[in-house]
C-alpha positions in Angstrom: 10.9 47.5 -8.3 13.1 47.3 -4.8 9.9 46.8 -3.0 8.5 44.4 -5.4 11.6 42.1 -5.1 11.6 42.5 -1.3 8.0 41.5 -1.3 8.6 38.6 -3.5 11.7 37.5 -1.3 9.5 37.9 1.8 6.9 35.1 0.2 9.6 33.0 -1.0 11.4 32.9 2.5 7.9 32.5 4.4 7.1 29.4 1.8 10.7 27.9 2.3 10.9 28.2 6.1 8.8 24.9 7.1 10.9 22.9 4.5 14.1 23.7 6.4 12.5 23.8 9.9 9.0 22.1 10.3 8.1 23.8 13.4 7.7 26.9 11.4 4.6 25.4 9.6 2.4 28.3 10.4 4.6 30.5 8.0 3.1 28.8 4.9 -0.5 29.9 6.0 0.5 33.6 5.0 3.3 32.9 2.5 1.4 34.0 -0.5 -0.1 37.2 1.1 2.9 39.4 -0.3 2.7 37.5 -3.7 -1.1 38.3 -4.1 -0.3 41.9 -3.1 2.2 42.2 -6.2 -0.4 40.4 -8.5 -2.8 42.7 -7.6 -0.7 45.9 -7.8 1.4 45.0 -10.9 0.8 47.3 -13.8 0.9 44.7 -16.4 0.3 40.9 -16.6 3.8 40.4 -17.7 5.2 42.2 -14.8 3.0 40.1 -12.4 4.2 36.7 -14.2 7.9 38.0 -13.9 7.3 38.6 -10.0 5.6 35.3 -9.7 8.4 33.6 -11.3 11.1 35.5 -9.2 9.0 34.2 -5.9 9.5 30.7 -7.2 13.0 31.2 -8.3 14.0 32.4 -4.5 11.9 29.6 -2.9 13.8 27.0 -4.7 17.1 28.7 -3.9 16.4 28.8 -0.2 14.7 25.7 0.3 16.9 23.3 -1.7 20.2 25.1 -1.5 21.9 21.7 -0.8 21.2 20.6 -4.3 24.6 22.2 -5.4 26.6 19.5 -3.4 24.4 16.9 -4.6 24.9 17.9 -8.2 28.7 18.1 -7.9 28.9 14.9 -6.0 26.2 12.7 -7.5 26.1 13.9 -10.8 30.1 14.4 -11.0 30.0 18.0 -12.3 32.7 20.4 -11.4 31.6 22.9 -8.7 31.0 26.1 -11.0 28.9 23.8 -13.7 26.8 22.6 -10.6 26.1 26.3 -9.5 25.0 26.9 -13.0 22.9 23.8 -13.1 21.4 24.6 -9.8 20.4 28.0 -10.9 19.0 26.9 -14.0 16.9 24.3 -12.0 15.6 27.0 -9.7 14.7 29.1 -12.9 13.0 26.2 -14.6 11.2 25.3 -11.3 10.1 28.9 -10.7 8.0 28.5 -13.8 5.3 26.9 -11.8 4.9 29.9 -9.5 5.0 32.2 -12.9 2.3 30.1 -14.4 0.2 30.3 -11.1 0.5 34.1 -11.1 -0.6 34.2 -14.9 -3.7 31.9 -14.0 -4.4 34.3 -11.1 -4.1 37.4 -13.3 -6.4 35.8 -16.2 -9.2 34.5 -13.9 -8.9 36.5 -10.8 -9.7 35.2 -7.2 -13.3 34.0 -7.8 -16.4 33.6 -5.2 -14.7 33.3 -1.5 -11.3 33.7 -2.9 -11.3 30.0 -4.0 -9.9 30.3 -7.5 -6.0 30.3 -6.6 -6.4 27.3 -4.5 -7.8 25.3 -7.7 -5.2 26.8 -9.8 -2.5 25.8 -7.1 -3.6 22.1 -6.5 -3.6 21.9 -10.7 -0.3 23.0 -10.8 1.0 20.6 -8.0 -0.3 17.8 -9.8 0.6 18.5 -13.5 3.8 20.6 -13.2 7.1 18.4 -13.4 9.6 19.0 -10.3 12.8 17.4 -9.9 12.5 17.1 -6.3 8.8 16.7 -5.9 7.2 18.8 -3.2 3.8 20.0 -2.3 2.6 22.9 0.0 0.7 20.4 2.4 4.5 18.9 3.1 4.9 22.3 5.0 2.3 21.1 7.7 4.0 17.6 8.7 4.3 19.0 12.1 0.4 19.7 12.3 -0.8 16.2 12.9 -4.1 17.0 13.4 -4.6 18.9 9.8 -2.5 16.5 7.5 -4.7 13.4 8.0 -7.0 14.1 5.1 -4.2 12.7 2.8 -5.8 9.3 3.2 -8.9 10.8 1.1 -7.3 13.2 -1.2 -3.5 12.6 -0.9 -1.5 15.9 -0.2 -4.0 18.2 -2.5 -6.7 18.6 0.0 -4.2 20.3 2.6 -2.5 22.2 -0.1 -5.9 23.6 -1.3 -6.9 24.6 2.2 -3.5 26.4 3.0 -3.8 28.2 -0.3 -7.5 29.1 -0.1 -6.6 30.6 3.5 -3.6 32.5 1.9 -6.1 34.0 -0.6 -8.9 34.7 2.0 -6.4 36.7 4.3 -4.8 38.6 1.6 -8.4 39.9 0.8 -9.0 40.9 4.1 -5.5 42.3 4.7 -5.5 44.3 1.4 -9.0 45.6 1.5 -9.7 49.3 2.0 -11.4 50.3 5.3 -14.8 50.7 3.7 -14.5 46.7 2.5 -13.1 45.1 5.3 -16.4 43.8 6.8 -17.3 42.4 3.2 -13.8 40.6 2.7 -14.4 38.5 6.0 -16.6 35.9 4.8 -13.6 34.1 2.7 -11.6 34.1 5.8 -14.3 32.8 7.8 -15.3 29.7 5.2 -11.4 29.0 4.7 -11.1 28.6 8.7 -14.3 26.5 8.7 -12.5 24.2 6.4 -9.5 24.1 8.6 -11.7 23.2 11.4 -13.3 20.5 9.5 -10.0 19.0 8.5 -8.8 19.2 12.1 -11.9 17.2 13.2 -11.4 14.8 10.7 -7.7 14.4 11.5 -8.3 14.1 15.4 -11.0 11.1 14.6 -8.7 9.5 12.3 -5.5 9.5 14.6 -7.6 7.9 17.1 -9.2 5.2 14.9 -5.9 4.5 13.4 -4.4 4.2 16.6 -6.8 1.3 17.3 -6.0 -0.6 14.5 -2.2 -0.3 15.0 -2.6 -1.7 18.5 -4.4 -4.7 17.2 -2.2 -5.2 14.1 0.3 -8.0 13.9 3.8 -7.2 14.1 7.0 -7.6 11.8 10.2 -7.3 13.5 13.0 -6.0 11.3 16.7 -5.1 11.5 17.6 -2.0 9.4 21.6 -1.8 8.6 23.0 1.6 8.5 26.6 0.9 7.6 27.6 4.7 7.1 29.6 4.3 4.2 30.9 7.8 3.1 30.0 8.8 -0.5 33.9 9.1 -1.1 34.3 5.6 -0.3 31.5 4.5 -2.4 32.2 2.9 -5.9 35.9 2.5 -5.3 36.9 -0.8 -6.6 39.4 -1.3 -4.1 37.1 -0.8 -1.3 34.2 -2.7 -2.5 35.2 -5.7 -0.2 35.6 -3.5 2.9 32.3 -1.6 2.4 30.4 -4.8 2.2 32.3 -6.2 5.3 30.8 -3.5 7.2 27.2 -4.5 6.1 28.1 -8.4 7.0 29.9 -7.3 10.4 26.7 -5.4 11.6 24.5 -8.1 10.5 26.4 -10.8 12.2 25.8 -9.0 15.5 22.2 -9.5 15.4 20.0 -11.8 16.9 17.3 -13.9 15.1 15.0 -11.7 13.3 12.6 -12.4 10.4 14.0 -9.7 8.0 17.1 -8.0 7.6 17.2 -4.9 5.3 20.5 -3.0 3.8 20.0 0.1 1.8 20.1 1.3 -1.9 23.4 0.1 -3.6 24.6 -1.5 -0.4 26.2 -4.3 -2.6 28.4 -2.3 -5.0 29.5 -5.4 -6.9 27.4 -5.8 -10.3 24.8 -8.4 -9.9 23.2 -10.3 -13.1 19.6 -9.4 -13.1 18.6 -13.1 -13.3 20.6 -14.4 -10.5 19.2 -17.2 -8.6 21.4 -17.8 -5.7 23.7 -15.4 -4.2 27.4 -16.3 -3.6 28.5 -16.9 -0.4 30.4 -13.6 -0.1 27.3 -11.5 -0.6 25.1 -13.8 1.7 24.8 -12.3 5.5 24.9 -14.8 8.3 21.3 -14.8 9.2 20.6 -16.6 12.7 17.3 -17.7 11.5 16.7 -20.5 8.9 13.3 -18.6 8.0 14.7 -15.0 7.6 14.6 -13.1 4.8 17.1 -10.5 3.3 16.5 -7.4 1.3 19.4 -5.4 -0.1 20.1 -2.7 -2.9 22.5 -3.3 -5.9 23.1 -2.5 -9.3 22.0 -5.3 -11.5 22.4 -5.9 -15.3 20.9 -7.8 -18.1 22.8 -9.1 -21.3 26.3 -8.6 -22.1 28.5 -5.3 -21.6 28.9 -3.6 -25.0 25.9 -5.4 -26.6 22.8 -3.6 -28.1 20.5 -5.4 -25.5 22.7 -4.4 -22.4 20.7 -2.7 -19.6 21.7 -1.4 -16.1 19.2 -1.2 -13.3 18.9 0.1 -9.8 17.5 -3.1 -8.2 16.0 -4.2 -4.8 16.7 -7.9 -4.3 15.1 -10.2 -1.7 16.6 -13.5 -0.8 16.1 -16.3 2.0 18.8 -17.1 4.7 20.5 -19.6 2.1 20.9 -17.0 -0.5 18.2 -18.0 -2.8 16.8 -15.2 -4.7 13.1 -14.9 -4.2 12.3 -11.8 -6.2 13.6 -8.6 -7.6 12.3 -5.1 -8.2 13.7 -2.5 -10.5 13.5 1.5 -9.8 10.9 2.8 -11.9 11.4 6.6 -11.6 15.0 7.7 -12.0 16.9 10.5 -10.8 18.0 13.2 -13.2 21.6 13.9 -13.3 22.4 10.8 -11.2 21.0 7.9 -13.0 20.2 9.3 -16.2 21.7 12.7 -17.9 18.6 14.6 -19.3 19.7 15.6 -22.9 22.9 13.6 -22.6 23.9 13.7 -26.3 23.7 17.7 -26.2 25.5 18.1 -22.9 28.1 15.5 -23.4 29.5 17.9 -26.0 30.4 20.6 -23.3 33.7 20.7 -21.7 33.7 19.2 -18.2 30.6 17.1 -18.5 30.5 13.7 -18.0 28.6 11.4 -20.2 26.8 8.2 -19.3 24.2 6.1 -20.8 22.4 5.9 -17.6 20.1 3.4 -15.7 16.9 1.6 -17.4 13.6 2.3 -15.4 11.7 -0.7 -14.5 8.2 -1.8 -15.2 5.6 -1.3 -12.7 5.4 -2.1 -8.9 6.6 -5.5 -7.6 6.0 -6.7 -4.3 8.1 -9.0 -2.1 6.3 -11.8 -0.5 7.3 -12.6 3.3 6.0 -14.9 5.7 2.6 -14.6 7.5 1.1 -12.9 4.3 3.5 -9.8 4.7 3.8 -8.2 1.2 6.5 -5.4 1.4 6.7 -2.6 -1.2 10.5 -2.2 -2.1 10.6 1.7 -2.8 13.8 2.9 -4.0 15.5 6.3 -3.6 13.1 8.9 -4.0 10.3 6.9 -5.3 8.9 7.4 -1.6 8.5 11.2 -2.6 5.7 10.3 -5.3 2.1 9.7 -4.0 0.7 8.1 -7.1 3.8 5.8 -7.3 3.5 4.4 -3.7 -0.5 4.5 -4.0 -0.2 2.1 -7.0 2.1 -0.2 -5.0 -0.7 -0.7 -2.6 -3.5 -0.7 -5.0 -2.0 -3.0 -7.4 0.2 -5.2 -5.4 -2.1 -5.0 -2.0 1.5 -4.2 -0.3 0.8 -4.1 3.4 4.1 -2.3 4.3 6.4 0.0 2.6 10.1 -0.2 2.7 12.4 2.5 1.2 16.1 1.7 0.3 17.8 4.9 -0.3 21.5 6.2 -0.1 21.2 9.9 1.1 25.0 10.1 1.5 25.0 12.2 -1.8 23.3 15.2 0.1 26.4 15.3 2.6 25.9 17.1 6.1 22.9 19.0 4.9 19.0 19.3 5.6 18.8 17.0 2.4 18.1 13.7 4.0 15.6 15.3 6.7 13.9 17.0 4.0 13.6 13.5 2.2 12.1 12.2 5.3 9.7 15.0 6.1 8.4 14.7 2.5 8.0 10.9 2.7 6.2 10.8 5.9 3.0 11.8 4.0 2.9 8.3 2.1 2.4 6.6 5.6 -0.6 8.6 5.8 -2.0 8.4 2.4 -1.9 4.6 2.4 -2.2 3.9 6.2 1.0 1.8 6.1 4.1 1.7 8.3 7.2 3.3 6.1 10.4 1.9 6.9 13.2 4.0 5.4 16.5 2.0 5.2 19.6 4.3 4.3 23.4 4.1 4.0 24.3 7.2 6.3 20.9 8.3 7.7 18.2 9.1 8.2 17.1 5.5 8.5 13.6 5.7 10.3 10.2 4.5 11.1 7.2 6.4 10.2 3.8 4.7 11.6 0.5 4.8 9.9 -0.3 8.1 11.6 2.5 9.8 9.5 4.6 10.1 12.9 8.3 9.8 13.1 8.6 7.1 16.0 12.1 6.0 15.4 15.4 7.2 13.9 19.0 6.5 13.9 21.7 9.3 14.2 23.0 10.4 11.1 26.6 9.1 10.1 26.8 6.4 12.4 27.1 2.5 11.8 24.3 1.1 13.6 21.4 -1.2 13.3 17.8 -0.2 14.0 15.7 -2.9 15.5 11.9 -2.0 14.7 8.3 -3.4 15.1 6.1 -2.6 11.9 2.5 -2.9 12.3 0.9 -4.8 9.3 -2.2 -3.1 8.2 -4.2 -4.2 5.3 -7.0 -1.4 5.0 -7.7 0.3 1.9 -7.9 4.1 2.1 -10.0 6.4 0.0 -7.0 7.6 -1.7 -5.5 4.4 -2.4 -8.7 3.1 -4.1 -9.7 6.1 -6.0 -6.6 7.9 -6.5 -6.1 11.5 -7.4 -9.9 12.3 -8.2 -9.4 15.6 -6.3 -6.4 16.8 -8.2 -8.3 15.9 -11.5 -11.5 17.7 -10.4 -9.1 20.8 -9.7 -7.6 20.6 -13.1 -10.9 20.4 -14.9 -12.5 23.3 -13.1 -9.2 25.3 -13.5 -9.5 24.5 -17.3 -12.9 25.6 -17.5 -12.3 28.9 -15.7 -9.1 29.7 -18.0 -11.2 28.7 -21.2 -14.2 31.0 -20.0 -11.7 33.8 -19.1 -9.9 33.7 -22.2 -13.0 33.5 -24.4 -14.3 36.6 -22.5 -11.1 38.5 -23.0 -11.0 37.6 -27.0 
């Protein structure tokens, strides 16, 4: 059993490594080999499933260890409760790998070892994750390889990486008499990698040409660096606001100024038409626009129709509100409490009604036909959410307002950035991330990080965003590849279950 636990731990470490240090992206290409050895050698399906779960459990413990801090600070839980919640979280997320192990045990590896890739993409697409990640995300440093995201989202790269793992496992674990016959899967999987790289090289060239000819939007992103311990203290609201106002006052005339999520800590009526003078920054251009995040509300406190939203507003230089967007996808334990009525009965557990999710994507209209998609918090981690902003509102620039101070001095803010970079490739849009404490950054349409501010510093980042209006295959047709994988996986599962019974 100790050998099995060691193998599961090695798989977990190899899988998690690129999410901690992206230059280790190559470890993902062999991360599942120890797990496949476990699945093939396990004496029973139950044992294989348990070992699969253990691999997923360990991978989440390693890759997202910083969540303990976030649960404590963001959710308001005592530290021991936060550790317990994190362990439960890792255990539940490990069910994804357990399900994967069960599918491989039932259906096998198939022709050319391709079945595990189909199963993995299906689970990536369907399995609910608190902090969405994809196997493809491990390859963000492998620029030539990841450009297929504009065709199939992250699922194509995930498919190829998993297929390569399965092919290598067959070659590595085959007896000497079968070594030669085990090479074709490796050859075909390698060919898929080469084709993806050739496509990526060509797309990088063509997108560069589009960027060079695109019109530009100048944006000033304000990172005020309000420590999480200073946020939401009623006595400090004015002081915190003044930091944003002071940084903005130092700017030259720019078309657009952006503050991060919850930059305005005072409660703002949802239907406000004109901002009060104390909330209106001193913009030097009468044609400038101002985007900021705040908590907004509808109805009267205590009334049955009272609702609270995590909102992005856009206003002009005179403070007139031109539009608003309510965050659609809320964060568990921070913006709402799952099973709140049950958990609230436990000692030391805070109870809150939470925020109300918004309805559908909204776009902010700027001058010269610029349409900004105002993503809030971790909405920039969700391929389909961002895709719909572009397909339904014709957004031609992505703006993410977030407050990653809840992650503390951990890898959390950087992981958020690395995962979000894919949205720029999938949509071929500039992605500007405006944060409270970092990482305020600009990702271009090639998916490259081209500009960022140091974390935990008060500063302004002046950027030139390319405005691109083309429509990628992924934006137009969505998750067709993922759905095809789901249908094929379901057919394989039904066929094999029928054969068993």
